[in-house]
MIDRENKE-559074 format. One record per residue (C-alpha): residue number from 1; x, y, z. Coordinates in steps of 0.25 Angstrom, whole numbers, m for minus. Each point is the difference from the previous one (the first is absolute). Example, Ala and Ser with C-alpha at 12.3 -4.5 7.8 and 13.67 -1.06 7.14 Angstrom:
residues 2
1 49 m18 31 .
2 6 14 m2 .
***
This chain:
residues 871
1 0 m1 0 .
2 5 14 m4 .
3 2 10 12 .
4 m12 9 2 .
5 3 15 3 .
6 m3 5 13 .
7 m15 3 2 .
8 m6 8 10 .
9 m14 3 7 .
10 m5 13 6 .
11 11 7 m9 .
12 6 13 6 .
13 m10 m1 12 .
14 3 m2 15 .
15 m2 m14 0 .
16 8 m4 m13 .
17 3 m15 m2 .
18 8 m8 m9 .
19 m7 m12 m4 .
20 5 m14 m6 .
21 m8 m11 m5 .
22 2 m15 4 .
23 m6 m13 m3 .
24 m2 m12 10 .
25 12 m11 m3 .
26 m4 m13 5 .
27 15 m7 2 .
28 3 13 8 .
29 m11 m3 9 .
30 4 m14 2 .
31 14 5 3 .
32 m5 9 9 .
33 m9 m9 8 .
34 13 m10 2 .
35 6 11 5 .
36 m10 4 10 .
37 0 m15 5 .
38 15 0 1 .
39 2 13 7 .
40 m12 m3 11 .
41 m8 10 m6 .
42 11 11 1 .
43 0 2 m15 .
44 m15 4 1 .
45 2 11 11 .
46 11 6 m9 .
47 m9 0 m13 .
48 m11 6 9 .
49 8 10 5 .
50 6 4 m15 .
51 m11 0 m11 .
52 10 3 m11 .
53 7 m13 4 .
54 m13 m8 0 .
55 m4 5 m13 .
56 13 m3 m6 .
57 1 m14 6 .
58 m13 m5 m5 .
59 m2 7 m13 .
60 7 4 m13 .
61 1 14 m6 .
62 m10 3 m12 .
63 m7 11 m6 .
64 m9 8 7 .
65 m11 m2 m9 .
66 0 m15 2 .
67 4 m1 15 .
68 m7 m6 11 .
69 7 6 11 .
70 5 15 2 .
71 13 5 8 .
72 m1 14 4 .
73 11 8 5 .
74 m2 14 6 .
75 9 11 m8 .
76 3 8 13 .
77 12 m2 9 .
78 m6 m12 8 .
79 0 m9 m13 .
80 m12 m8 7 .
81 m5 m13 m8 .
82 m13 m5 m1 .
83 m7 m11 m8 .
84 m15 m2 m5 .
85 m8 m10 m8 .
86 m5 3 m13 .
87 m15 m3 m2 .
88 m8 1 m13 .
89 m14 3 m2 .
90 m10 0 m13 .
91 m4 14 m5 .
92 m7 6 m12 .
93 11 10 m1 .
94 14 5 5 .
95 m3 15 4 .
96 m12 2 10 .
97 m2 15 m4 .
98 m2 m4 m16 .
99 m12 m7 m5 .
100 4 m15 m3 .
101 m4 m4 m15 .
102 m11 m11 4 .
103 m8 10 8 .
104 0 13 m9 .
105 m11 m3 m7 .
106 m8 m6 11 .
107 1 13 8 .
108 m4 8 m13 .
109 m12 m9 m2 .
110 m4 2 14 .
111 1 m15 4 .
112 12 3 9 .
113 m7 m5 13 .
114 0 m14 m5 .
115 14 0 m2 .
116 4 m11 11 .
117 m11 m10 m5 .
118 3 2 m16 .
119 15 1 2 .
120 m1 m14 9 .
121 m8 m6 m11 .
122 10 5 m11 .
123 12 m5 8 .
124 m5 m14 m1 .
125 m2 1 m15 .
126 13 8 m3 .
127 10 1 11 .
128 10 8 m9 .
129 m6 12 3 .
130 4 1 15 .
131 15 5 2 .
132 9 m7 11 .
133 4 12 9 .
134 12 m2 8 .
135 2 7 13 .
136 6 m1 14 .
137 m4 7 13 .
138 11 7 8 .
139 m2 9 13 .
140 m15 m1 m3 .
141 2 6 m14 .
142 m3 m8 m13 .
143 9 1 m10 .
144 m4 m4 m15 .
145 8 m4 m12 .
146 1 11 m9 .
147 3 m3 m15 .
148 4 15 m3 .
149 12 0 9 .
150 3 m15 0 .
151 m2 0 16 .
152 m10 0 11 .
153 m6 12 4 .
154 m11 6 10 .
155 m13 2 m6 .
156 m4 15 2 .
157 m13 6 3 .
158 m4 13 m6 .
159 9 8 9 .
160 11 0 m11 .
161 0 3 m14 .
162 m14 5 m2 .
163 m4 14 m4 .
164 m9 9 8 .
165 m9 2 m13 .
166 0 m16 m2 .
167 m4 m1 14 .
168 m14 8 m4 .
169 m2 m5 m14 .
170 4 m15 1 .
171 m2 m4 14 .
172 m11 9 6 .
173 m11 m11 m4 .
174 5 m12 8 .
175 2 m14 m5 .
176 m8 m10 m5 .
177 m2 m13 8 .
178 9 m8 m10 .
179 11 10 1 .
180 0 1 14 .
181 2 m15 2 .
182 11 m1 m10 .
183 7 11 8 .
184 m3 m7 13 .
185 8 m11 m6 .
186 13 8 1 .
187 m2 10 11 .
188 m7 m10 9 .
189 m8 2 13 .
190 0 15 5 .
191 5 m3 14 .
192 12 3 8 .
193 1 m13 7 .
194 9 m1 12 .
195 2 m16 1 .
196 2 m4 16 .
197 11 m10 m1 .
198 m4 m14 7 .
199 7 m3 14 .
200 7 m12 m8 .
201 6 11 m11 .
202 4 10 10 .
203 7 m12 9 .
204 8 m5 m13 .
205 5 14 m4 .
206 4 3 14 .
207 6 m14 4 .
208 8 m1 m14 .
209 7 12 4 .
210 15 m3 m1 .
211 2 5 15 .
212 m10 m11 5 .
213 5 m11 m10 .
214 14 3 7 .
215 m6 m1 13 .
216 m7 m13 m3 .
217 14 m5 m3 .
218 6 6 13 .
219 m11 m7 8 .
220 2 m14 m7 .
221 15 1 2 .
222 m1 3 15 .
223 m10 m11 3 .
224 10 m10 m7 .
225 11 6 9 .
226 m10 m2 12 .
227 m1 15 3 .
228 m14 m1 2 .
229 m4 12 10 .
230 6 11 m9 .
231 m7 m6 m12 .
232 m13 m1 7 .
233 0 15 4 .
234 4 4 m14 .
235 m11 m8 m6 .
236 m11 5 10 .
237 5 14 m3 .
238 m1 m1 m14 .
239 m14 m7 0 .
240 m5 13 8 .
241 7 9 m9 .
242 m5 m7 m13 .
243 m15 m2 6 .
244 m1 15 4 .
245 6 5 m13 .
246 m10 m9 m7 .
247 m12 5 8 .
248 4 16 m1 .
249 4 m1 m15 .
250 m14 m9 m3 .
251 m8 11 8 .
252 6 11 m7 .
253 m4 m6 m14 .
254 m14 m3 5 .
255 m2 15 4 .
256 7 6 m13 .
257 m10 m10 m8 .
258 m12 7 8 .
259 4 13 m2 .
260 2 m2 m14 .
261 m13 m9 m2 .
262 m8 11 7 .
263 m11 6 m10 .
264 8 m6 m12 .
265 m12 m9 m6 .
266 m12 9 m2 .
267 m12 0 m10 .
268 2 9 m11 .
269 m8 6 m12 .
270 7 m1 m14 .
271 m4 5 m13 .
272 0 m10 m12 .
273 2 3 m13 .
274 m15 m1 m6 .
275 m2 12 12 .
276 m6 m10 10 .
277 4 0 15 .
278 4 m12 6 .
279 3 m2 15 .
280 12 m9 2 .
281 11 m3 11 .
282 11 10 1 .
283 10 m13 m2 .
284 m5 m2 m14 .
285 5 15 m5 .
286 10 1 m11 .
287 7 12 m6 .
288 m11 6 m10 .
289 m12 m2 9 .
290 m9 12 2 .
291 m3 0 16 .
292 m12 8 5 .
293 5 8 12 .
294 m13 0 10 .
295 m4 13 6 .
296 1 m4 14 .
297 15 m3 m3 .
298 7 m13 0 .
299 14 m6 3 .
300 6 m1 m14 .
301 4 m14 m3 .
302 10 3 m12 .
303 7 13 m6 .
304 m9 8 m9 .
305 0 13 m8 .
306 m13 9 2 .
307 m8 2 m13 .
308 m11 8 5 .
309 m4 6 12 .
310 8 4 13 .
311 4 m8 12 .
312 4 4 14 .
313 11 m11 5 .
314 7 m2 13 .
315 13 m6 m4 .
316 6 m1 14 .
317 2 m15 m3 .
318 11 4 m12 .
319 5 13 4 .
320 m2 1 16 .
321 m8 13 m2 .
322 m13 0 6 .
323 m5 13 m8 .
324 m11 m4 m11 .
325 5 2 m14 .
326 m9 5 m12 .
327 2 m9 m11 .
328 m5 6 m14 .
329 m3 m7 m14 .
330 11 m3 m9 .
331 m1 12 m11 .
332 m3 m4 m15 .
333 11 7 m7 .
334 m8 m2 m13 .
335 m10 9 5 .
336 9 11 4 .
337 3 8 m14 .
338 11 7 6 .
339 8 m13 7 .
340 15 1 m2 .
341 m1 m16 m4 .
342 m4 m13 5 .
343 8 m7 11 .
344 2 m14 5 .
345 m8 m4 13 .
346 7 m3 12 .
347 m6 m1 14 .
348 12 7 6 .
349 m1 12 m10 .
350 m14 1 1 .
351 m3 m5 14 .
352 m10 13 1 .
353 m9 m9 m9 .
354 3 m14 6 .
355 m7 m8 10 .
356 9 m10 7 .
357 m1 m13 6 .
358 m4 m1 14 .
359 m3 15 2 .
360 m14 3 5 .
361 m9 8 m9 .
362 m9 9 10 .
363 m10 6 m9 .
364 m1 2 m16 .
365 m7 12 m9 .
366 m5 m1 m13 .
367 m9 10 m8 .
368 m12 m2 m9 .
369 m3 m14 5 .
370 14 m6 m6 .
371 6 m11 8 .
372 14 1 7 .
373 8 m9 m9 .
374 15 m4 1 .
375 8 m9 m10 .
376 8 m12 7 .
377 14 3 m3 .
378 7 m10 9 .
379 m4 m12 8 .
380 6 m10 11 .
381 14 2 3 .
382 2 10 m11 .
383 m7 11 8 .
384 6 10 10 .
385 m4 m8 12 .
386 4 m13 m7 .
387 14 5 m2 .
388 1 6 14 .
389 m5 m15 6 .
390 11 m6 m10 .
391 11 9 6 .
392 m5 m5 14 .
393 m1 m16 m5 .
394 13 1 m8 .
395 9 11 6 .
396 13 4 m6 .
397 13 m7 6 .
398 8 10 9 .
399 14 1 m1 .
400 4 6 14 .
401 13 0 6 .
402 m5 m8 12 .
403 m3 m12 m9 .
404 14 0 m8 .
405 7 2 13 .
406 m8 m12 6 .
407 4 m9 m12 .
408 14 4 1 .
409 0 m3 15 .
410 m6 m15 m3 .
411 10 m1 m11 .
412 11 3 9 .
413 m4 m10 10 .
414 m2 m11 m10 .
415 15 3 m4 .
416 4 m1 14 .
417 m8 m13 1 .
418 5 m5 m12 .
419 15 1 5 .
420 m4 m6 13 .
421 m6 m11 m7 .
422 12 m4 m8 .
423 9 1 12 .
424 m8 m8 8 .
425 m1 m12 m11 .
426 16 2 m2 .
427 3 m1 15 .
428 m10 m12 3 .
429 6 m7 m12 .
430 14 1 4 .
431 m3 m4 14 .
432 m8 m12 m5 .
433 m14 4 5 .
434 m11 m10 m5 .
435 m8 6 m12 .
436 m14 0 7 .
437 7 9 10 .
438 7 9 m11 .
439 m12 2 m8 .
440 m9 5 12 .
441 11 9 7 .
442 4 6 m13 .
443 m15 3 m3 .
444 m3 6 14 .
445 11 11 m3 .
446 m8 4 m11 .
447 m13 1 8 .
448 7 7 13 .
449 6 10 m9 .
450 m13 4 m7 .
451 m10 2 11 .
452 m13 m8 m3 .
453 m8 7 9 .
454 1 13 m8 .
455 m12 m2 m9 .
456 m8 m4 12 .
457 4 13 8 .
458 m2 9 m13 .
459 m15 m6 m1 .
460 m2 2 14 .
461 4 15 m1 .
462 m8 2 m13 .
463 m12 m6 7 .
464 1 10 12 .
465 2 12 m11 .
466 m12 m5 m7 .
467 m10 0 12 .
468 6 14 5 .
469 m3 5 m14 .
470 m14 m7 1 .
471 m4 7 12 .
472 2 14 m8 .
473 m8 m6 m12 .
474 12 m2 m9 .
475 0 m14 m8 .
476 11 m7 m7 .
477 m1 m13 m9 .
478 16 0 m3 .
479 5 0 15 .
480 15 0 m5 .
481 m2 14 m4 .
482 m1 4 15 .
483 14 0 2 .
484 2 10 m11 .
485 m8 10 9 .
486 12 2 8 .
487 8 4 m12 .
488 m9 12 m2 .
489 9 13 0 .
490 m10 10 m6 .
491 m14 3 0 .
492 m7 10 m10 .
493 m12 8 5 .
494 m10 7 m7 .
495 m5 13 5 .
496 m14 3 1 .
497 m8 m10 7 .
498 13 m7 4 .
499 8 9 8 .
500 m11 10 1 .
501 m15 m1 3 .
502 m10 m3 m12 .
503 m7 12 3 .
504 4 15 m3 .
505 m5 11 7 .
506 m1 14 m9 .
507 9 10 7 .
508 m4 11 m10 .
509 1 6 m14 .
510 7 10 m7 .
511 m7 7 m12 .
512 7 7 m11 .
513 m6 12 m7 .
514 7 9 m10 .
515 13 m9 0 .
516 1 2 15 .
517 m2 m8 12 .
518 m10 5 10 .
519 2 m3 15 .
520 m3 m14 4 .
521 m15 m3 4 .
522 m4 m11 10 .
523 m14 m1 m6 .
524 m4 m2 m14 .
525 m16 0 3 .
526 m2 15 2 .
527 m11 8 m6 .
528 10 8 m10 .
529 6 m13 m5 .
530 m12 m7 m3 .
531 m1 2 m15 .
532 14 2 m2 .
533 9 m8 m10 .
534 9 m5 12 .
535 m13 m7 7 .
536 m5 m5 m13 .
537 13 m7 m3 .
538 0 m6 15 .
539 m16 m4 m2 .
540 3 m7 m14 .
541 14 m5 m2 .
542 m1 m14 8 .
543 m5 m14 m3 .
544 m9 m1 12 .
545 m12 m8 m2 .
546 m13 m5 10 .
547 0 m14 4 .
548 m14 m3 6 .
549 m1 14 4 .
550 13 3 5 .
551 11 9 m6 .
552 13 m8 m2 .
553 12 0 m7 .
554 15 5 2 .
555 2 6 13 .
556 7 12 m5 .
557 m12 2 m10 .
558 m9 m2 12 .
559 5 10 9 .
560 1 11 m11 .
561 m15 m1 m3 .
562 m5 m1 15 .
563 8 13 3 .
564 m8 8 m11 .
565 m13 m6 6 .
566 m6 m2 m14 .
567 m10 m12 m4 .
568 2 m11 m11 .
569 m12 m5 m6 .
570 2 m12 m11 .
571 m11 m4 m10 .
572 m8 m13 3 .
573 m3 m11 m9 .
574 m15 6 m3 .
575 6 14 m3 .
576 11 m6 m10 .
577 m12 m7 m7 .
578 m8 12 m2 .
579 12 9 m6 .
580 12 m1 m8 .
581 11 m11 1 .
582 7 9 7 .
583 m5 4 13 .
584 10 9 8 .
585 3 0 15 .
586 m5 13 6 .
587 8 9 12 .
588 m6 11 6 .
589 1 9 13 .
590 m9 m4 12 .
591 m10 10 3 .
592 6 4 14 .
593 11 7 m8 .
594 m9 10 m7 .
595 m3 12 9 .
596 m15 m1 4 .
597 m7 13 3 .
598 m9 m2 13 .
599 m11 10 m5 .
600 m1 m3 m14 .
601 m12 4 m8 .
602 m6 m11 m11 .
603 6 7 m11 .
604 14 m1 8 .
605 m2 m15 3 .
606 m3 m3 m16 .
607 14 8 m3 .
608 6 m8 11 .
609 m4 m13 m6 .
610 6 4 m13 .
611 13 3 6 .
612 1 m13 7 .
613 m2 m8 m13 .
614 16 2 m2 .
615 4 m14 m5 .
616 12 m6 m8 .
617 m2 m13 m8 .
618 13 m8 m2 .
619 0 m4 m14 .
620 12 m7 m3 .
621 11 m5 10 .
622 15 m4 m3 .
623 3 m7 13 .
624 14 2 7 .
625 12 m7 m6 .
626 11 m3 9 .
627 9 2 m13 .
628 m6 13 m4 .
629 m1 5 15 .
630 m13 6 m2 .
631 m16 0 m3 .
632 m10 8 m8 .
633 m14 1 m2 .
634 m9 8 m9 .
635 m11 7 6 .
636 m12 9 m3 .
637 m7 10 8 .
638 m15 m1 m1 .
639 m5 10 m10 .
640 14 3 m5 .
641 3 m2 m15 .
642 16 m4 1 .
643 5 m10 7 .
644 12 1 10 .
645 12 m9 2 .
646 5 m2 15 .
647 14 m7 3 .
648 6 m3 12 .
649 13 m8 4 .
650 15 2 3 .
651 2 15 1 .
652 13 m1 m10 .
653 m8 m8 m10 .
654 m11 9 1 .
655 8 12 m1 .
656 7 m5 m13 .
657 m14 m2 m7 .
658 m5 15 5 .
659 2 13 m9 .
660 13 5 7 .
661 m5 13 2 .
662 m11 m5 9 .
663 11 m8 9 .
664 5 10 11 .
665 15 2 0 .
666 2 m4 14 .
667 m8 m13 m3 .
668 13 m9 3 .
669 3 8 13 .
670 m15 m2 5 .
671 1 m14 m3 .
672 13 m2 7 .
673 m5 5 12 .
674 m12 m8 2 .
675 7 m13 m5 .
676 12 1 10 .
677 m11 1 12 .
678 m4 m14 m6 .
679 m13 5 m6 .
680 m6 m6 m12 .
681 m3 10 m10 .
682 m10 m2 m12 .
683 0 11 m11 .
684 m14 4 m7 .
685 m1 5 m15 .
686 m12 4 m8 .
687 m3 4 m15 .
688 m13 5 m7 .
689 m2 m9 m13 .
690 m4 4 m13 .
691 m14 1 m3 .
692 1 m9 m12 .
693 3 m11 10 .
694 m14 m8 1 .
695 m4 m10 10 .
696 2 m12 m9 .
697 14 6 m5 .
698 5 1 14 .
699 m2 m16 2 .
700 9 m2 m11 .
701 11 10 1 .
702 14 m4 4 .
703 5 5 15 .
704 12 7 m7 .
705 m9 10 m7 .
706 m7 3 13 .
707 13 1 10 .
708 7 11 m6 .
709 0 15 0 .
710 m7 1 14 .
711 m1 11 11 .
712 7 m2 13 .
713 m10 1 11 .
714 8 m4 13 .
715 4 m10 10 .
716 m8 m10 10 .
717 9 m2 12 .
718 m3 m14 6 .
719 5 m5 12 .
720 4 m15 2 .
721 3 m4 13 .
722 10 m11 4 .
723 m5 m12 5 .
724 1 m2 16 .
725 8 m12 m1 .
726 10 3 m13 .
727 11 6 8 .
728 1 m12 10 .
729 0 m9 m11 .
730 10 7 m7 .
731 8 1 12 .
732 0 m15 2 .
733 4 m3 m14 .
734 12 10 1 .
735 3 m8 13 .
736 1 m13 m7 .
737 9 7 m11 .
738 m10 m1 m11 .
739 m1 13 m10 .
740 m12 7 m1 .
741 m3 6 m14 .
742 m12 9 m4 .
743 m6 m2 m15 .
744 m12 9 m2 .
745 m7 7 m11 .
746 m1 13 8 .
747 8 12 0 .
748 15 m1 3 .
749 2 11 11 .
750 m14 m6 6 .
751 6 m14 0 .
752 14 5 6 .
753 m8 8 12 .
754 m8 m13 2 .
755 13 m8 0 .
756 5 9 11 .
757 m12 1 9 .
758 0 m16 0 .
759 14 m1 3 .
760 4 m7 m14 .
761 9 12 m1 .
762 6 5 14 .
763 1 16 3 .
764 14 0 m1 .
765 1 m7 m14 .
766 1 6 m14 .
767 m8 m2 m12 .
768 7 1 m13 .
769 m11 1 m12 .
770 5 m6 m13 .
771 m6 8 m11 .
772 3 m8 m14 .
773 m3 8 m13 .
774 m1 m9 m12 .
775 8 4 m14 .
776 m4 13 m6 .
777 3 9 m12 .
778 13 m9 m2 .
779 4 1 15 .
780 3 m13 8 .
781 m9 m4 11 .
782 5 4 13 .
783 m3 0 15 .
784 m1 12 9 .
785 2 m2 15 .
786 m7 9 9 .
787 m1 1 15 .
788 m14 m1 4 .
789 m1 8 12 .
790 7 12 m7 .
791 m9 1 m11 .
792 1 16 m4 .
793 m13 6 3 .
794 m9 5 m13 .
795 12 m5 m10 .
796 m2 m10 m10 .
797 14 m7 5 .
798 6 m3 12 .
799 15 1 4 .
800 7 m11 m8 .
801 10 m9 6 .
802 13 m5 m7 .
803 m2 m15 m3 .
804 13 m3 7 .
805 m5 5 12 .
806 m11 m10 2 .
807 3 m12 8 .
808 m3 m13 m6 .
809 4 m9 11 .
810 m8 3 12 .
811 3 m12 9 .
812 7 3 13 .
813 13 m6 0 .
814 5 5 15 .
815 m5 7 12 .
816 4 13 m6 .
817 m8 m2 m12 .
818 m12 0 9 .
819 1 15 3 .
820 m1 3 m15 .
821 m13 4 m6 .
822 m7 m11 m8 .
823 m5 4 m14 .
824 m12 m6 m7 .
825 m3 1 m15 .
826 m14 5 m5 .
827 m5 0 m14 .
828 m14 2 m8 .
829 m5 m12 m11 .
830 6 9 m11 .
831 14 1 5 .
832 m1 m15 4 .
833 m4 m4 m15 .
834 12 8 m5 .
835 10 m5 10 .
836 m6 m16 m4 .
837 2 4 m15 .
838 15 9 m1 .
839 5 m2 14 .
840 0 m16 2 .
841 13 0 8 .
842 m6 10 10 .
843 m13 m8 2 .
844 6 m9 11 .
845 6 11 8 .
846 m12 8 m1 .
847 m10 m11 4 .
848 9 m4 10 .
849 0 14 7 .
850 m13 5 m5 .
851 m11 3 11 .
852 m11 7 m8 .
853 m6 m3 m13 .
854 m11 10 m4 .
855 m8 2 m11 .
856 1 m15 m5 .
857 m9 m7 m9 .
858 m4 m13 3 .
859 9 m7 m11 .
860 11 8 7 .
861 m3 m6 13 .
862 3 m14 m5 .
863 11 5 m8 .
864 7 5 14 .
865 m4 m12 7 .
866 7 m10 m10 .
867 13 11 0 .
868 0 m3 16 .
869 m1 m14 m3 .
870 12 m1 m9 .
871 10 9 9 .
***
């Protein structure tokens, strides 16, 4: 056989693996069986521990296309081997997302519902219509043979290579019954099954550990040497540790199974291709099904993209954030004449339109009797929840120094034991000691040098640690990883809601008029500000919604809205059925905010009623984006012809999108004063839209067309108090020599202030801000260094530091060094991105001594953690 070139599965992904094909070889199987008998079963143990040896010893190499067994090896630094058996299933086609030839005419003729029966009959007459599809399963994922790449590949759902326009055109009508059954053969049952291993399987896995095998060998040797009491003590200790370990692991498996299985099987309604609505179990869902979301909500059994309507979703199961999120339907690019172009749908990019598996849909909204529909894009272990569970069931191996040192220690013990073994054998032969005694005494040397009680002692320690963790609600199905916890040397914290309280308090507002800051004001609900653009922005620029009559949403938005004392009213189902498809949310001041006349005539009362009819309708909402660091709404005051755009977000970002003549010259100075005191500052902006922008045009306009040439309105200053327990927790971590780092999306100076308040940065420590600038106008990328505490007032830059003066080694090497000032680096997301791209050699030094990372986007937080792990 010619040597086949190396093939890969999951190419260029995190779990990329090399794959090799093998066939069972009978004469090799016979030889292995003889070897197992001759070695007393030791060869079988060796093959159990080494899957690559097992496959190579019992099989012969062949092409992937014809193989019966596949051998997989990870391409990371660990090079771990796995093997899997190849199965064959009959199918009408090779691609689940395409119509198989035999059923195309049936679907078009409307007889698809009888496909299974007719296909079964045809199968009896013509077996050639069925293709043998080869696949194997690894870590709960099926890999099918792909003729195009001549390798095995994961069958993708609709989450890759599907255009947004295609979702609306080709996938919005639902699947015919025949197509559904065809796809189910590939995608399988839609469930995240956590199989609880039997006691016997767990026992075999635990007992066949090399440590315990060595221990068994030692016990047999000691009994032969009549060393009974110690052998009995070791046996009892081992049995107790094995039983307690098995009990704990199985119990944790059962708990994980129950947690994952909760609400995973529900009855759902789906639309079939002929517009019929059918009720099925969620386990029968496949990518391409159109699922109806009930108005009273549900637990999502799959990942689905919203095609029509709106959903309020609690995503705390995935994100840990308990704030409800509003999901809107995926826009159809073909309906937008000004659309820049079609794009490929991605659950991560279009998460605003995606309902994720395991999240709780609290309530739905729909218009003019339309149903809330969602297209199933991923099922089972391919979903966001499934991938999370897979990461728990099959954790990535860890290469900690503790394990490397432990193996080196054991290896050195084995070397010592080997020397002792040889010396004893040679010495005993020279002294003419009987062979029986030589064997026992020589082997005894090995059992004494390598402590046989070590695995039992380690298991006992791990079980005790598990019980302590269980008391505080932490569960672990991979107990060996508990040892790693002692190797932690750094913890990253978010700021808001982690180090500080979830809730924010409104400290005050500072409005801008004629490009000048007015004096700070404590209250925003005064009579004079009632109809101002500043208050209108506070009233409309948020993502609040009512759930069962209670206002809910982001804590910052809630505090901002409560501070002005307005009322939010959402259209009911009956109202939307009577009016247009688009029915806006309306905000208005409460009547208590209007000045009432005590002795009013009838005429005056009528005028008063007219004056209180001041309402603002929120026509379109551009949700907050952590990447853009802002949100925007389009609203219209009742009776006004022109609409208004209101925007709020990070002050630096908002100021850059405003007309420079409306931004005060001392903007940076004022902002710095607030952020240095630890306040969270939000900027507001407004723009009067052109009269030609109609209600319907607004629904399809690009947000970039709106978020420009704004008028700067001023600042909202929020106070975010530290959690009571934060300083004590950080102090405890510092005492344990565990470094603490803050990674936040908030302002740099606010983050530094909070870091000082909570003890992350001590009062005497200096903070150096690394400001990295990308290449521009032919100039190379560069880094400017500034002391955070000596920023020049009301200037665009602070005194620079010579890069040679910056200490890059901050570890105290002597008692004299303790008297020196400690330095911390701080940087924002933009600088971090430039440093990653242009200053790779500086990354290890900066992340090792960086304490504050501000204005970080979610993907940058991931990059930082990876950079820290690589140091």
